[in-house]
N, CA, C and O atoms as a Maestro MAE file, in Angstrom:
{
 s_m_m2io_version
 :::
 2.0.0
}

f_m_ct {
 s_m_title
 :::
 protein
 m_atom[340] {
  # First column is atom index #
  i_m_mmod_type
  r_m_x_coord
  r_m_y_coord
  r_m_z_coord
  i_m_residue_number
  s_m_chain_name
  s_m_pdb_residue_name
  s_m_pdb_atom_name
  i_m_atomic_number
  :::
  1 25 97.260 108.617 120.312 1 A "MET " " N  " 7
  2 3 98.551 108.921 119.727 1 A "MET " " CA " 6
  3 2 98.863 107.893 118.643 1 A "MET " " C  " 6
  4 15 98.679 106.691 118.836 1 A "MET " " O  " 8
  5 25 99.324 108.371 117.538 2 A "GLU " " N  " 7
  6 3 99.678 107.509 116.413 2 A "GLU " " CA " 6
  7 2 100.972 106.770 116.724 2 A "GLU " " C  " 6
  8 15 101.879 107.324 117.345 2 A "GLU " " O  " 8
  9 25 101.051 105.524 116.291 3 A "SER " " N  " 7
  10 3 102.279 104.767 116.485 3 A "SER " " CA " 6
  11 2 102.677 104.116 115.161 3 A "SER " " C  " 6
  12 15 101.872 103.974 114.241 3 A "SER " " O  " 8
  13 25 103.915 103.739 115.106 4 A "LEU " " N  " 7
  14 3 104.437 103.090 113.911 4 A "LEU " " CA " 6
  15 2 105.427 102.027 114.356 4 A "LEU " " C  " 6
  16 15 106.396 102.326 115.052 4 A "LEU " " O  " 8
  17 25 105.186 100.801 113.959 5 A "ARG " " N  " 7
  18 3 106.143 99.726 114.207 5 A "ARG " " CA " 6
  19 2 106.952 99.553 112.939 5 A "ARG " " C  " 6
  20 15 106.395 99.352 111.860 5 A "ARG " " O  " 8
  21 25 108.259 99.629 113.069 6 A "ILE " " N  " 7
  22 3 109.147 99.559 111.910 6 A "ILE " " CA " 6
  23 2 109.811 98.185 111.891 6 A "ILE " " C  " 6
  24 15 110.372 97.740 112.891 6 A "ILE " " O  " 8
  25 25 109.739 97.531 110.757 7 A "PHE " " N  " 7
  26 3 110.342 96.222 110.557 7 A "PHE " " CA " 6
  27 2 111.374 96.335 109.435 7 A "PHE " " C  " 6
  28 15 111.025 96.144 108.271 7 A "PHE " " O  " 8
  29 25 112.636 96.639 109.752 8 A "PRO " " N  " 7
  30 3 113.646 96.739 108.698 8 A "PRO " " CA " 6
  31 2 113.792 95.448 107.890 8 A "PRO " " C  " 6
  32 15 114.164 95.485 106.717 8 A "PRO " " O  " 8
  33 25 113.500 94.310 108.519 9 A "ASP " " N  " 7
  34 3 113.460 93.024 107.816 9 A "ASP " " CA " 6
  35 2 112.117 92.381 108.149 9 A "ASP " " C  " 6
  36 15 111.965 91.780 109.213 9 A "ASP " " O  " 8
  37 25 111.157 92.501 107.259 10 A "ALA " " N  " 7
  38 3 109.779 92.062 107.521 10 A "ALA " " CA " 6
  39 2 109.679 90.562 107.792 10 A "ALA " " C  " 6
  40 15 108.772 90.118 108.495 10 A "ALA " " O  " 8
  41 25 110.615 89.777 107.234 11 A "GLU " " N  " 7
  42 3 110.566 88.329 107.459 11 A "GLU " " CA " 6
  43 2 111.077 87.957 108.848 11 A "GLU " " C  " 6
  44 15 110.571 87.019 109.463 11 A "GLU " " O  " 8
  45 25 112.061 88.675 109.338 12 A "VAL " " N  " 7
  46 3 112.655 88.364 110.633 12 A "VAL " " CA " 6
  47 2 111.839 88.980 111.771 12 A "VAL " " C  " 6
  48 15 111.686 88.357 112.822 12 A "VAL " " O  " 8
  49 25 111.325 90.165 111.583 13 A "GLY " " N  " 7
  50 3 110.662 90.900 112.643 13 A "GLY " " CA " 6
  51 2 109.266 90.448 112.990 13 A "GLY " " C  " 6
  52 15 108.706 90.917 113.981 13 A "GLY " " O  " 8
  53 25 108.682 89.559 112.217 14 A "GLY " " N  " 7
  54 3 107.356 89.059 112.515 14 A "GLY " " CA " 6
  55 2 106.223 89.729 111.762 14 A "GLY " " C  " 6
  56 15 105.069 89.322 111.900 14 A "GLY " " O  " 8
  57 25 106.524 90.737 110.975 15 A "MET " " N  " 7
  58 3 105.457 91.442 110.267 15 A "MET " " CA " 6
  59 2 104.706 90.515 109.317 15 A "MET " " C  " 6
  60 15 103.475 90.498 109.314 15 A "MET " " O  " 8
  61 25 105.427 89.752 108.521 16 A "LEU " " N  " 7
  62 3 104.762 88.853 107.575 16 A "LEU " " CA " 6
  63 2 104.027 87.732 108.303 16 A "LEU " " C  " 6
  64 15 102.956 87.308 107.870 16 A "LEU " " O  " 8
  65 25 104.599 87.252 109.405 17 A "ALA " " N  " 7
  66 3 103.924 86.214 110.191 17 A "ALA " " CA " 6
  67 2 102.628 86.751 110.788 17 A "ALA " " C  " 6
  68 15 101.617 86.050 110.814 17 A "ALA " " O  " 8
  69 25 102.655 88.003 111.272 18 A "ASP " " N  " 7
  70 3 101.441 88.623 111.810 18 A "ASP " " CA " 6
  71 2 100.356 88.727 110.739 18 A "ASP " " C  " 6
  72 15 99.180 88.487 111.013 18 A "ASP " " O  " 8
  73 25 100.753 89.084 109.531 19 A "LEU " " N  " 7
  74 3 99.783 89.191 108.437 19 A "LEU " " CA " 6
  75 2 99.199 87.825 108.098 19 A "LEU " " C  " 6
  76 15 97.995 87.701 107.870 19 A "LEU " " O  " 8
  77 25 100.043 86.806 108.066 20 A "ALA " " N  " 7
  78 3 99.563 85.460 107.755 20 A "ALA " " CA " 6
  79 2 98.608 84.965 108.838 20 A "ALA " " C  " 6
  80 15 97.588 84.342 108.542 20 A "ALA " " O  " 8
  81 25 98.951 85.248 110.096 21 A "GLU " " N  " 7
  82 3 98.114 84.814 111.214 21 A "GLU " " CA " 6
  83 2 96.738 85.487 111.177 21 A "GLU " " C  " 6
  84 15 95.732 84.875 111.535 21 A "GLU " " O  " 8
  85 25 96.706 86.724 110.750 22 A "SER " " N  " 7
  86 3 95.429 87.436 110.688 22 A "SER " " CA " 6
  87 2 94.700 87.175 109.370 22 A "SER " " C  " 6
  88 15 93.638 87.738 109.106 22 A "SER " " O  " 8
  89 25 95.289 86.321 108.564 23 A "ARG " " N  " 7
  90 3 94.731 85.950 107.257 23 A "ARG " " CA " 6
  91 2 94.601 87.142 106.311 23 A "ARG " " C  " 6
  92 15 93.725 87.179 105.448 23 A "ARG " " O  " 8
  93 25 95.479 88.095 106.492 24 A "SER " " N  " 7
  94 3 95.528 89.235 105.586 24 A "SER " " CA " 6
  95 2 96.205 88.816 104.296 24 A "SER " " C  " 6
  96 15 97.131 88.005 104.295 24 A "SER " " O  " 8
  97 25 95.740 89.370 103.222 25 A "ASP " " N  " 7
  98 3 96.338 89.077 101.923 25 A "ASP " " CA " 6
  99 2 97.438 90.086 101.621 25 A "ASP " " C  " 6
  100 15 97.272 91.286 101.841 25 A "ASP " " O  " 8
  101 25 98.539 89.600 101.126 26 A "LEU " " N  " 7
  102 3 99.598 90.452 100.629 26 A "LEU " " CA " 6
  103 2 99.438 90.466 99.117 26 A "LEU " " C  " 6
  104 15 99.704 89.466 98.449 26 A "LEU " " O  " 8
  105 25 99.007 91.588 98.584 27 A "VAL " " N  " 7
  106 3 98.745 91.681 97.148 27 A "VAL " " CA " 6
  107 2 99.690 92.688 96.514 27 A "VAL " " C  " 6
  108 15 100.128 93.647 97.151 27 A "VAL " " O  " 8
  109 25 99.989 92.452 95.262 28 A "GLU " " N  " 7
  110 3 100.839 93.359 94.517 28 A "GLU " " CA " 6
  111 2 99.972 94.421 93.857 28 A "GLU " " C  " 6
  112 15 99.026 94.107 93.135 28 A "GLU " " O  " 8
  113 25 100.301 95.662 94.111 29 A "CYS " " N  " 7
  114 3 99.565 96.777 93.521 29 A "CYS " " CA " 6
  115 2 100.509 97.533 92.599 29 A "CYS " " C  " 6
  116 15 101.645 97.838 92.962 29 A "CYS " " O  " 8
  117 25 100.026 97.827 91.413 30 A "HIS " " N  " 7
  118 3 100.881 98.498 90.430 30 A "HIS " " CA " 6
  119 2 100.714 100.011 90.429 30 A "HIS " " C  " 6
  120 15 101.564 100.715 89.883 30 A "HIS " " O  " 8
  121 25 99.671 100.521 91.007 31 A "ASP " " N  " 7
  122 3 99.424 101.960 91.000 31 A "ASP " " CA " 6
  123 2 99.524 102.492 92.419 31 A "ASP " " C  " 6
  124 15 98.528 102.902 93.014 31 A "ASP " " O  " 8
  125 25 100.734 102.479 92.951 32 A "LEU " " N  " 7
  126 3 100.974 102.956 94.306 32 A "LEU " " CA " 6
  127 2 101.225 104.455 94.246 32 A "LEU " " C  " 6
  128 15 102.043 104.918 93.450 32 A "LEU " " O  " 8
  129 25 100.531 105.210 95.078 33 A "ARG " " N  " 7
  130 3 100.666 106.662 95.081 33 A "ARG " " CA " 6
  131 2 101.041 107.136 96.480 33 A "ARG " " C  " 6
  132 15 100.533 106.625 97.477 33 A "ARG " " O  " 8
  133 25 101.929 108.108 96.540 34 A "VAL " " N  " 7
  134 3 102.350 108.697 97.797 34 A "VAL " " CA " 6
  135 2 102.193 110.208 97.667 34 A "VAL " " C  " 6
  136 15 102.676 110.812 96.709 34 A "VAL " " O  " 8
  137 25 101.517 110.808 98.633 35 A "GLY " " N  " 7
  138 3 101.307 112.248 98.596 35 A "GLY " " CA " 6
  139 2 101.457 112.856 99.971 35 A "GLY " " C  " 6
  140 15 101.397 112.158 100.983 35 A "GLY " " O  " 8
  141 25 101.648 114.142 100.002 36 A "GLY " " N  " 7
  142 3 101.807 114.838 101.267 36 A "GLY " " CA " 6
  143 2 100.711 115.858 101.497 36 A "GLY " " C  " 6
  144 15 100.183 116.451 100.556 36 A "GLY " " O  " 8
  145 25 100.380 116.053 102.752 37 A "LEU " " N  " 7
  146 3 99.437 117.097 103.156 37 A "LEU " " CA " 6
  147 2 100.171 118.018 104.127 37 A "LEU " " C  " 6
  148 15 100.663 117.565 105.160 37 A "LEU " " O  " 8
  149 25 100.245 119.294 103.804 38 A "ALA " " N  " 7
  150 3 100.995 120.242 104.631 38 A "ALA " " CA " 6
  151 2 100.426 120.343 106.040 38 A "ALA " " C  " 6
  152 15 101.182 120.431 107.007 38 A "ALA " " O  " 8
  153 25 99.118 120.331 106.164 39 A "ASP " " N  " 7
  154 3 98.456 120.460 107.468 39 A "ASP " " CA " 6
  155 2 97.602 119.234 107.756 39 A "ASP " " C  " 6
  156 15 96.420 119.360 108.076 39 A "ASP " " O  " 8
  157 25 98.194 118.051 107.644 40 A "GLY " " N  " 7
  158 3 97.420 116.821 107.741 40 A "GLY " " CA " 6
  159 2 96.915 116.458 109.121 40 A "GLY " " C  " 6
  160 15 95.903 115.768 109.242 40 A "GLY " " O  " 8
  161 25 97.596 116.907 110.169 41 A "THR " " N  " 7
  162 3 97.145 116.573 111.522 41 A "THR " " CA " 6
  163 2 96.309 117.713 112.095 41 A "THR " " C  " 6
  164 15 96.314 118.829 111.576 41 A "THR " " O  " 8
  165 25 95.601 117.412 113.162 42 A "ALA " " N  " 7
  166 3 94.794 118.434 113.825 42 A "ALA " " CA " 6
  167 2 95.658 119.586 114.335 42 A "ALA " " C  " 6
  168 15 95.191 120.721 114.437 42 A "ALA " " O  " 8
  169 25 96.917 119.290 114.652 43 A "SER " " N  " 7
  170 3 97.824 120.339 115.149 43 A "SER " " CA " 6
  171 2 98.585 121.026 114.020 43 A "SER " " C  " 6
  172 15 99.442 121.873 114.274 43 A "SER " " O  " 8
  173 25 98.275 120.665 112.772 44 A "GLY " " N  " 7
  174 3 98.885 121.340 111.633 44 A "GLY " " CA " 6
  175 2 100.193 120.772 111.139 44 A "GLY " " C  " 6
  176 15 100.880 121.411 110.342 44 A "GLY " " O  " 8
  177 25 100.560 119.569 111.598 45 A "LYS " " N  " 7
  178 3 101.807 118.952 111.142 45 A "LYS " " CA " 6
  179 2 101.571 118.211 109.826 45 A "LYS " " C  " 6
  180 15 100.451 117.782 109.548 45 A "LYS " " O  " 8
  181 25 102.632 118.057 109.007 46 A "PRO " " N  " 7
  182 3 102.472 117.387 107.723 46 A "PRO " " CA " 6
  183 2 102.269 115.874 107.860 46 A "PRO " " C  " 6
  184 15 102.799 115.240 108.773 46 A "PRO " " O  " 8
  185 25 101.500 115.324 106.942 47 A "THR " " N  " 7
  186 3 101.276 113.879 106.898 47 A "THR " " CA " 6
  187 2 101.575 113.350 105.508 47 A "THR " " C  " 6
  188 15 101.699 114.106 104.544 47 A "THR " " O  " 8
  189 25 101.686 112.043 105.432 48 A "VAL " " N  " 7
  190 3 101.901 111.336 104.171 48 A "VAL " " CA " 6
  191 2 100.727 110.395 103.967 48 A "VAL " " C  " 6
  192 15 100.326 109.679 104.884 48 A "VAL " " O  " 8
  193 25 100.185 110.401 102.770 49 A "ILE " " N  " 7
  194 3 99.099 109.485 102.410 49 A "ILE " " CA " 6
  195 2 99.645 108.524 101.356 49 A "ILE " " C  " 6
  196 15 100.254 108.946 100.373 49 A "ILE " " O  " 8
  197 25 99.420 107.237 101.572 50 A "VAL " " N  " 7
  198 3 99.798 106.202 100.604 50 A "VAL " " CA " 6
  199 2 98.506 105.530 100.158 50 A "VAL " " C  " 6
  200 15 97.712 105.077 100.982 50 A "VAL " " O  " 8
  201 25 98.308 105.470 98.853 51 A "SER " " N  " 7
  202 3 97.105 104.816 98.338 51 A "SER " " CA " 6
  203 2 97.480 103.824 97.264 51 A "SER " " C  " 6
  204 15 98.493 103.969 96.579 51 A "SER " " O  " 8
  205 25 96.643 102.815 97.132 52 A "ALA " " N  " 7
  206 3 96.826 101.787 96.114 52 A "ALA " " CA " 6
  207 2 95.459 101.228 95.772 52 A "ALA " " C  " 6
  208 15 94.500 101.375 96.530 52 A "ALA " " O  " 8
  209 25 95.389 100.592 94.629 53 A "VAL " " N  " 7
  210 3 94.177 99.894 94.225 53 A "VAL " " CA " 6
  211 2 94.559 98.428 94.061 53 A "VAL " " C  " 6
  212 15 95.485 98.098 93.320 53 A "VAL " " O  " 8
  213 25 93.838 97.551 94.761 54 A "THR " " N  " 7
  214 3 94.132 96.124 94.686 54 A "THR " " CA " 6
  215 2 93.724 95.577 93.315 54 A "THR " " C  " 6
  216 15 92.970 96.227 92.591 54 A "THR " " O  " 8
  217 25 94.207 94.406 92.959 55 A "PRO " " N  " 7
  218 3 93.848 93.840 91.656 55 A "PRO " " CA " 6
  219 2 92.343 93.688 91.440 55 A "PRO " " C  " 6
  220 15 91.877 93.693 90.301 55 A "PRO " " O  " 8
  221 25 91.577 93.552 92.534 56 A "ASP " " N  " 7
  222 3 90.125 93.431 92.382 56 A "ASP " " CA " 6
  223 2 89.425 94.789 92.401 56 A "ASP " " C  " 6
  224 15 88.197 94.856 92.445 56 A "ASP " " O  " 8
  225 25 90.213 95.879 92.369 57 A "GLY " " N  " 7
  226 3 89.651 97.211 92.275 57 A "GLY " " CA " 6
  227 2 89.361 97.907 93.587 57 A "GLY " " C  " 6
  228 15 88.811 99.008 93.586 57 A "GLY " " O  " 8
  229 25 89.718 97.294 94.713 58 A "LYS " " N  " 7
  230 3 89.440 97.893 96.019 58 A "LYS " " CA " 6
  231 2 90.513 98.930 96.361 58 A "LYS " " C  " 6
  232 15 91.703 98.615 96.345 58 A "LYS " " O  " 8
  233 25 90.101 100.163 96.668 59 A "PRO " " N  " 7
  234 3 91.094 101.162 97.056 59 A "PRO " " CA " 6
  235 2 91.519 100.969 98.517 59 A "PRO " " C  " 6
  236 15 90.705 100.628 99.376 59 A "PRO " " O  " 8
  237 25 92.791 101.191 98.772 60 A "VAL " " N  " 7
  238 3 93.348 101.109 100.119 60 A "VAL " " CA " 6
  239 2 94.116 102.408 100.350 60 A "VAL " " C  " 6
  240 15 94.955 102.792 99.536 60 A "VAL " " O  " 8
  241 25 93.825 103.081 101.464 61 A "VAL " " N  " 7
  242 3 94.481 104.353 101.772 61 A "VAL " " CA " 6
  243 2 94.930 104.321 103.224 61 A "VAL " " C  " 6
  244 15 94.165 103.951 104.115 61 A "VAL " " O  " 8
  245 25 96.180 104.712 103.454 62 A "VAL " " N  " 7
  246 3 96.699 104.844 104.813 62 A "VAL " " CA " 6
  247 2 97.367 106.212 104.947 62 A "VAL " " C  " 6
  248 15 97.862 106.778 103.972 62 A "VAL " " O  " 8
  249 25 97.370 106.726 106.171 63 A "GLU " " N  " 7
  250 3 97.988 108.026 106.423 63 A "GLU " " CA " 6
  251 2 98.816 107.938 107.698 63 A "GLU " " C  " 6
  252 15 98.418 107.288 108.664 63 A "GLU " " O  " 8
  253 25 99.957 108.590 107.692 64 A "THR " " N  " 7
  254 3 100.806 108.693 108.871 64 A "THR " " CA " 6
  255 2 101.462 110.063 108.861 64 A "THR " " C  " 6
  256 15 101.416 110.775 107.858 64 A "THR " " O  " 8
  257 25 102.059 110.421 109.957 65 A "THR " " N  " 7
  258 3 102.748 111.706 109.980 65 A "THR " " CA " 6
  259 2 104.019 111.612 109.145 65 A "THR " " C  " 6
  260 15 104.593 110.536 108.977 65 A "THR " " O  " 8
  261 25 104.441 112.749 108.630 66 A "LEU " " N  " 7
  262 3 105.690 112.792 107.877 66 A "LEU " " CA " 6
  263 2 106.855 112.361 108.753 66 A "LEU " " C  " 6
  264 15 107.769 111.683 108.283 66 A "LEU " " O  " 8
  265 25 106.831 112.746 110.018 67 A "ALA " " N  " 7
  266 3 107.918 112.369 110.927 67 A "ALA " " CA " 6
  267 2 108.036 110.850 111.065 67 A "ALA " " C  " 6
  268 15 109.140 110.307 111.019 67 A "ALA " " O  " 8
  269 25 106.906 110.164 111.234 68 A "LEU " " N  " 7
  270 3 106.952 108.702 111.353 68 A "LEU " " CA " 6
  271 2 107.352 108.051 110.030 68 A "LEU " " C  " 6
  272 15 108.098 107.073 110.023 68 A "LEU " " O  " 8
  273 25 106.867 108.580 108.929 69 A "PHE " " N  " 7
  274 3 107.220 108.055 107.602 69 A "PHE " " CA " 6
  275 2 108.734 108.163 107.380 69 A "PHE " " C  " 6
  276 15 109.369 107.219 106.910 69 A "PHE " " O  " 8
  277 25 109.297 109.315 107.721 70 A "LEU " " N  " 7
  278 3 110.736 109.505 107.552 70 A "LEU " " CA " 6
  279 2 111.539 108.628 108.508 70 A "LEU " " C  " 6
  280 15 112.627 108.172 108.156 70 A "LEU " " O  " 8
  281 25 111.024 108.388 109.700 71 A "SER " " N  " 7
  282 3 111.695 107.479 110.638 71 A "SER " " CA " 6
  283 2 111.753 106.073 110.068 71 A "SER " " C  " 6
  284 15 112.769 105.389 110.197 71 A "SER " " O  " 8
  285 25 110.666 105.639 109.437 72 A "ALA " " N  " 7
  286 3 110.650 104.321 108.793 72 A "ALA " " CA " 6
  287 2 111.663 104.278 107.648 72 A "ALA " " C  " 6
  288 15 112.397 103.300 107.500 72 A "ALA " " O  " 8
  289 25 111.700 105.336 106.843 73 A "ALA " " N  " 7
  290 3 112.662 105.392 105.732 73 A "ALA " " CA " 6
  291 2 114.094 105.351 106.253 73 A "ALA " " C  " 6
  292 15 114.943 104.666 105.682 73 A "ALA " " O  " 8
  293 25 114.365 106.075 107.326 74 A "ASP " " N  " 7
  294 3 115.714 106.064 107.918 74 A "ASP " " CA " 6
  295 2 116.101 104.668 108.385 74 A "ASP " " C  " 6
  296 15 117.231 104.233 108.162 74 A "ASP " " O  " 8
  297 25 115.175 103.957 109.033 75 A "ALA " " N  " 7
  298 3 115.466 102.608 109.527 75 A "ALA " " CA " 6
  299 2 115.718 101.638 108.372 75 A "ALA " " C  " 6
  300 15 116.631 100.815 108.437 75 A "ALA " " O  " 8
  301 25 114.913 101.736 107.322 76 A "LEU " " N  " 7
  302 3 115.103 100.859 106.165 76 A "LEU " " CA " 6
  303 2 116.425 101.166 105.456 76 A "LEU " " C  " 6
  304 15 117.129 100.256 105.018 76 A "LEU " " O  " 8
  305 25 116.747 102.430 105.350 77 A "LYS " " N  " 7
  306 3 118.004 102.832 104.709 77 A "LYS " " CA " 6
  307 2 119.199 102.345 105.524 77 A "LYS " " C  " 6
  308 15 120.199 101.909 104.953 77 A "LYS " " O  " 8
  309 25 119.106 102.417 106.865 78 A "ALA " " N  " 7
  310 3 120.186 101.933 107.715 78 A "ALA " " CA " 6
  311 2 120.400 100.435 107.549 78 A "ALA " " C  " 6
  312 15 121.538 99.967 107.574 78 A "ALA " " O  " 8
  313 25 119.339 99.694 107.382 79 A "LYS " " N  " 7
  314 3 119.413 98.230 107.238 79 A "LYS " " CA " 6
  315 2 119.857 97.809 105.839 79 A "LYS " " C  " 6
  316 15 120.689 96.913 105.695 79 A "LYS " " O  " 8
  317 25 119.307 98.451 104.812 80 A "HIS " " N  " 7
  318 3 119.489 97.975 103.434 80 A "HIS " " CA " 6
  319 2 120.327 98.880 102.560 80 A "HIS " " C  " 6
  320 15 120.612 98.531 101.415 80 A "HIS " " O  " 8
  321 25 120.733 100.037 103.067 81 A "GLY " " N  " 7
  322 3 121.483 100.990 102.255 81 A "GLY " " CA " 6
  323 2 120.541 101.817 101.397 81 A "GLY " " C  " 6
  324 15 119.324 101.633 101.434 81 A "GLY " " O  " 8
  325 25 121.106 102.712 100.637 82 A "ASP " " N  " 7
  326 3 120.327 103.582 99.756 82 A "ASP " " CA " 6
  327 2 120.470 103.070 98.328 82 A "ASP " " C  " 6
  328 15 121.547 103.193 97.745 82 A "ASP " " O  " 8
  329 25 119.410 102.495 97.745 83 A "PRO " " N  " 7
  330 3 119.528 101.930 96.400 83 A "PRO " " CA " 6
  331 2 119.728 102.994 95.321 83 A "PRO " " C  " 6
  332 15 120.001 102.663 94.168 83 A "PRO " " O  " 8
  333 25 119.593 104.261 95.689 84 A "ARG " " N  " 7
  334 3 119.803 105.326 94.708 84 A "ARG " " CA " 6
  335 2 121.273 105.647 94.525 84 A "ARG " " C  " 6
  336 15 121.642 106.341 93.577 84 A "ARG " " O  " 8
  337 25 122.130 105.144 95.433 85 A "ASP " " N  " 7
  338 3 123.569 105.408 95.338 85 A "ASP " " CA " 6
  339 2 124.211 104.571 94.256 85 A "ASP " " C  " 6
  340 15 125.419 104.666 94.038 85 A "ASP " " O  " 8
  :::
 }
 m_bond[339] {
  # First column is bond index #
  i_m_from
  i_m_to
  i_m_order
  :::
  1 1 2 1
  2 2 3 1
  3 3 4 2
  4 3 5 1
  5 5 6 1
  6 6 7 1
  7 7 8 2
  8 7 9 1
  9 9 10 1
  10 10 11 1
  11 11 12 2
  12 11 13 1
  13 13 14 1
  14 14 15 1
  15 15 16 2
  16 15 17 1
  17 17 18 1
  18 18 19 1
  19 19 20 2
  20 19 21 1
  21 21 22 1
  22 22 23 1
  23 23 24 2
  24 23 25 1
  25 25 26 1
  26 26 27 1
  27 27 28 2
  28 27 29 1
  29 29 30 1
  30 30 31 1
  31 31 32 2
  32 31 33 1
  33 33 34 1
  34 34 35 1
  35 35 36 2
  36 35 37 1
  37 37 38 1
  38 38 39 1
  39 39 40 2
  40 39 41 1
  41 41 42 1
  42 42 43 1
  43 43 44 2
  44 43 45 1
  45 45 46 1
  46 46 47 1
  47 47 48 2
  48 47 49 1
  49 49 50 1
  50 50 51 1
  51 51 52 2
  52 51 53 1
  53 53 54 1
  54 54 55 1
  55 55 56 2
  56 55 57 1
  57 57 58 1
  58 58 59 1
  59 59 60 2
  60 59 61 1
  61 61 62 1
  62 62 63 1
  63 63 64 2
  64 63 65 1
  65 65 66 1
  66 66 67 1
  67 67 68 2
  68 67 69 1
  69 69 70 1
  70 70 71 1
  71 71 72 2
  72 71 73 1
  73 73 74 1
  74 74 75 1
  75 75 76 2
  76 75 77 1
  77 77 78 1
  78 78 79 1
  79 79 80 2
  80 79 81 1
  81 81 82 1
  82 82 83 1
  83 83 84 2
  84 83 85 1
  85 85 86 1
  86 86 87 1
  87 87 88 2
  88 87 89 1
  89 89 90 1
  90 90 91 1
  91 91 92 2
  92 91 93 1
  93 93 94 1
  94 94 95 1
  95 95 96 2
  96 95 97 1
  97 97 98 1
  98 98 99 1
  99 99 100 2
  100 99 101 1
  101 101 102 1
  102 102 103 1
  103 103 104 2
  104 103 105 1
  105 105 106 1
  106 106 107 1
  107 107 108 2
  108 107 109 1
  109 109 110 1
  110 110 111 1
  111 111 112 2
  112 111 113 1
  113 113 114 1
  114 114 115 1
  115 115 116 2
  116 115 117 1
  117 117 118 1
  118 118 119 1
  119 119 120 2
  120 119 121 1
  121 121 122 1
  122 122 123 1
  123 123 124 2
  124 123 125 1
  125 125 126 1
  126 126 127 1
  127 127 128 2
  128 127 129 1
  129 129 130 1
  130 130 131 1
  131 131 132 2
  132 131 133 1
  133 133 134 1
  134 134 135 1
  135 135 136 2
  136 135 137 1
  137 137 138 1
  138 138 139 1
  139 139 140 2
  140 139 141 1
  141 141 142 1
  142 142 143 1
  143 143 144 2
  144 143 145 1
  145 145 146 1
  146 146 147 1
  147 147 148 2
  148 147 149 1
  149 149 150 1
  150 150 151 1
  151 151 152 2
  152 151 153 1
  153 153 154 1
  154 154 155 1
  155 155 156 2
  156 155 157 1
  157 157 158 1
  158 158 159 1
  159 159 160 2
  160 159 161 1
  161 161 162 1
  162 162 163 1
  163 163 164 2
  164 163 165 1
  165 165 166 1
  166 166 167 1
  167 167 168 2
  168 167 169 1
  169 169 170 1
  170 170 171 1
  171 171 172 2
  172 171 173 1
  173 173 174 1
  174 174 175 1
  175 175 176 2
  176 175 177 1
  177 177 178 1
  178 178 179 1
  179 179 180 2
  180 179 181 1
  181 181 182 1
  182 182 183 1
  183 183 184 2
  184 183 185 1
  185 185 186 1
  186 186 187 1
  187 187 188 2
  188 187 189 1
  189 189 190 1
  190 190 191 1
  191 191 192 2
  192 191 193 1
  193 193 194 1
  194 194 195 1
  195 195 196 2
  196 195 197 1
  197 197 198 1
  198 198 199 1
  199 199 200 2
  200 199 201 1
  201 201 202 1
  202 202 203 1
  203 203 204 2
  204 203 205 1
  205 205 206 1
  206 206 207 1
  207 207 208 2
  208 207 209 1
  209 209 210 1
  210 210 211 1
  211 211 212 2
  212 211 213 1
  213 213 214 1
  214 214 215 1
  215 215 216 2
  216 215 217 1
  217 217 218 1
  218 218 219 1
  219 219 220 2
  220 219 221 1
  221 221 222 1
  222 222 223 1
  223 223 224 2
  224 223 225 1
  225 225 226 1
  226 226 227 1
  227 227 228 2
  228 227 229 1
  229 229 230 1
  230 230 231 1
  231 231 232 2
  232 231 233 1
  233 233 234 1
  234 234 235 1
  235 235 236 2
  236 235 237 1
  237 237 238 1
  238 238 239 1
  239 239 240 2
  240 239 241 1
  241 241 242 1
  242 242 243 1
  243 243 244 2
  244 243 245 1
  245 245 246 1
  246 246 247 1
  247 247 248 2
  248 247 249 1
  249 249 250 1
  250 250 251 1
  251 251 252 2
  252 251 253 1
  253 253 254 1
  254 254 255 1
  255 255 256 2
  256 255 257 1
  257 257 258 1
  258 258 259 1
  259 259 260 2
  260 259 261 1
  261 261 262 1
  262 262 263 1
  263 263 264 2
  264 263 265 1
  265 265 266 1
  266 266 267 1
  267 267 268 2
  268 267 269 1
  269 269 270 1
  270 270 271 1
  271 271 272 2
  272 271 273 1
  273 273 274 1
  274 274 275 1
  275 275 276 2
  276 275 277 1
  277 277 278 1
  278 278 279 1
  279 279 280 2
  280 279 281 1
  281 281 282 1
  282 282 283 1
  283 283 284 2
  284 283 285 1
  285 285 286 1
  286 286 287 1
  287 287 288 2
  288 287 289 1
  289 289 290 1
  290 290 291 1
  291 291 292 2
  292 291 293 1
  293 293 294 1
  294 294 295 1
  295 295 296 2
  296 295 297 1
  297 297 298 1
  298 298 299 1
  299 299 300 2
  300 299 301 1
  301 301 302 1
  302 302 303 1
  303 303 304 2
  304 303 305 1
  305 305 306 1
  306 306 307 1
  307 307 308 2
  308 307 309 1
  309 309 310 1
  310 310 311 1
  311 311 312 2
  312 311 313 1
  313 313 314 1
  314 314 315 1
  315 315 316 2
  316 315 317 1
  317 317 318 1
  318 318 319 1
  319 319 320 2
  320 319 321 1
  321 321 322 1
  322 322 323 1
  323 323 324 2
  324 323 325 1
  325 325 326 1
  326 326 327 1
  327 327 328 2
  328 327 329 1
  329 329 330 1
  330 330 331 1
  331 331 332 2
  332 331 333 1
  333 333 334 1
  334 334 335 1
  335 335 336 2
  336 335 337 1
  337 337 338 1
  338 338 339 1
  339 339 340 2
  :::
 }
}
């Protein structure tokens, strides 16, 4: 089963500390792409794909269900407001 840990404040929730501990690099990517797949899961539910290319040219792709992606967006919006307003 897919899971998603949501950190409305990445500095407080431990997300950035976890990345530092695992020696993961936090890199800035300028070509971030987000796309949807109507039948992305085996059961036919929609998914979201996020892709980026790191400064050294390495592609990074992640996929999650649309439901989990929207749950993350809802949590971030609740914490930080809607910057489109």
